[in-house]
N, C-alpha and C positions, 0 to 999 in steps of 0.2 A: 411520181418520179422516183425511181429506184436509187437508193443510196449505195454508193460504191464503198467497199471496205478500205479503210485507211491503209496506205502503204508507207513503209519507211523511206526516208530520203537517202541519198548516197552517204550522208554523214551519220546516219542513224542505224541502230541495230535493234532487233526484236529480242526481248527477254521475258522471263517469267519470275514473278515475285516469289521470294523464298517463304513468305508467310501465308499469302492468300492464293498463290498460284495464278494470279491475274497476269495476263500478257500485256506488255507495255514496250514502248520504244525509248531508247536512250542513246546518247552520243557514243560512237565507237571508241572515242578516246577515254571514256570513263569506265568504271567497273561497277556500274549500278546493279543491284540485285534485289531492289524492292520498288514497289509502285508508289504512286502519289497519295495513297490512302494514309490518313493521319494515324490510324491505329497501328498500321504496319511500321510506321516511322517511330512511334512510341515504343514498340516492342524492340526495334533495333537499338534504340537509345538505352533501354533497360538492360539489354544484353551487354552493351559496352560498359555500362556502369557496374553491372554484376561482376565483370572481370576485373575492373580497376579498383573498386571499393573493398573487395575482400581478399586482395592478394596477400596481405599481411595479417588477416584476421583469423580467428579460430572457428572451425566448423562446430555448429551446434551452440557454441557459447556466444559468438557475435553474429552468426548467420546460419541459415539452413539451406540445403539444396533440395529443390523440388524434384522428386523422383520421377515425375512425368516428363518434364522438359529439361531437367538438369540445370535449371537457372538458379543462381545464388540469390536469395532474397532474405529480408528480415523475418517475414512470415509468409506462410503458404496461403492462408485464408485471406479474404478481403479483396483488395484491388488485383493482386496477382491472379487469383483464381477466377475473378470475374473477366479479366482480359484474356488470359491464356487458356483457361479451362472452364468456360461458362456452363458447360453441361455437367460438370462435376460438383461435388460437395465435400465438406470436410469429413463427413462420415465415410464417403467413398475413399478418400485418401487414407484414413486410419485403417479401413478394412483391407485395402490393397497393400499398404506398407505398415503393418503393426510394429510399434516401437519407434517409428520415425517421428521426430518432433514437427509440430505444425508451426512453431515459432522459436526463435533463438531464446536462450536463457536471459540474455540482456534485455530483450524486448519484453519478456514476461515480467522481469523485475521492474522495468520502467512503467508498465501498465499497472502493476500492483501499487507502486509508489504513487502514481497519479490518482489511482482509485482511492488510496488511503487519504490523500490530501483533499480530495473532493468530499469524501465521506465525513471528514472533520469540519468542513465549511458549513456555514449556516444554511446555504442553499441545499447542500447535500443532505444534511440532517433532516431538513424539512421534506425533501423528496423521499428519502427512505422511510421516514416516519409515516407518510401518507401511504406508501406501498405496503407497509407492514401492519396496517391497522386492520383488525378483524379478519374477514374472509379474504381481504386483498393479500394477505401474507402468503406468498407461494410456498413457504415451508411450514405452514400451519399443520399441526398434528391432525387436524380434521380433514385436510386436503391431501396429505402425503403419508407414505409409510416411512418407517425408520431407514430402510434401505435407500429409498428415493432421496431422503434428506442427506444421507451420507455421500451419495453420488453428486450432490450439488455443492457440497462444502469443500473448499480447497484445504481445509484442515484435516480432512479425512483421506485415508488411503484409497477408498473406493472411488473418489473423485478422479484420481490419476489413472487408476486401473481401467475405468470406463473410457479414458482417452487413449488407451493403448499401451500404457506403461506396465512393466512387470511388477509383481508384488514388492520386490526389493527396491526398484526404482520409485515406486509409489510411496513407500515408507520414507525414503530419503527426500523426496520432493515435498511431502507433507511437513517434514521437520524443517526444511529450508524455508518454506513459505511462512510457517509460524515464527521462526527465528527472525526472518526479514521484516515481517509485519511488526513484531515486538520492538525492533530497533527503530523503526520509522513511524510508529504510531504516536500521534500527538494527543495530549489530554490537557484539560484545563489547568492543572497545577504547573504546567511547563511554560516557560517564557515564549518559546517559539510558537506555541499554540495561539497566544494573544498577538504576537507580532504578525503572523499570517492573517489573523482575523481583522486586524486593523490596517492591513495592506502596507506594512512596514513602518507604521508610526510608532517609534520607540517609546516616546513619552506616554502615549495613550496605552500602549501594551504594558508598561511597567505599572501604570495606575490600576488597570484592570486586574493584573496579576496580584497586586497588593490587596485589592478588594476580595479577590478569590481566596487568598490565604487567610484573611480574617473571617473564618467560617463561624466562630462562636464568640461574638463580642457583646458587651453589655448593651451597646446601642442597638444591635440587631435583635437582642432578646426583648428590649423594651418596645421596639418598633413592631415586633411580631406578636407579643403576648401582653403588652400594656406595661405601665410603669411599675406596678406592685408585683404582678405575677412574673413579669420579665426579669426583674431584679432578683426575686426569689429563685427563679430557675437558674440564673447566672451564678449566684452564690452557691447554690447546691452543686452545680457542675464543678466550680472551682474547689469546693471542699472535697468532692469526690476525686478530683485529679490529684490534689495534695496527699490524700489518703493512700492512693494507689502508687504514687511515685516518690513518697517521702524518703524511702530507703536510698534512692538514687539522686536526690536533689541537693547533695552537699559534697564537699571534697574532703578527702582524708586529711589533707594538711590543715584545714580549718578545725577539724575535730581535735587533732593533736594540740593545736594552739589553745583551744578552749579548755581542754582538760588540764593543761599546764597552768592556765590562769586560775582554774578552780583549786588546784593543788596549792598554789602560791597564796591565794587569799583565804583558803580554808572555808569556802562557801558551802552551805548545805546543798546537796545534790538536788533536792526537790525545789530549791529556790532559783535555780538557773534553768534557762530554756534555750536550747539549740537543737538542730535536727539530728538527734541520735536515737529517736524513739524506735524501739523494737519490742513489739507486744506490750506497749504502753509503759515500758520501763527504759531508763537510760543505761547504756552499756558502753564500756570502753572498747575501742577498736582493737 
């Protein structure tokens, strides 16, 4: 039995989808311009959001505009490219539009911040440690050249030049990245490092930080080297510290007071002891 082509009713009108060009029927009273395909409806929603979300935002700082479809997005690569330009790649975009950003500066900063937090976590350190062992290290000198390693490092100007930036822009971006990472990088001597590691447990974070700050105690030396050698090592370290810093380990006010006492009591200089040793002799300030 031959199927007859569907015809619109008196209250319907035939139209063509603006995204996929599929013909469909819609009510005459409406102003439909897309079919029932879910992908087409998602595209329409993205276009509406693109117009509303970025009306008061700054181009390149808060969003970028796709040069292929003129849609305002946070980043070109990823979901936008898969949905709107599946046949294209990031390399194609940089080749066709050299100098145009693939993502907004805010998006890049957020990614760098999230990457830094993950890298400082226990899971992140374990993951990167496994990746960097032996021949697994993608930047090993045995596997790459110096030029290749520069192109992979965001600290290098070559990294940004490869992405389409001019030499001047690359220099600025490398400095911005180093400055940003330096401000947001967390290390073990910092309280926030332990607070994040303990998932917000303040008491535990303070305890771990206190332990981290006690890097060279008598207890640790005895635990590591034994009672005799540990104590010897600790005493030797303390003596070395006093020898190196004795010129700075006293106040000028105390010295003035001590010399006045000596003058008053007429004590022999060799019989009194306080921290004014300079080349094994006592000197007035």
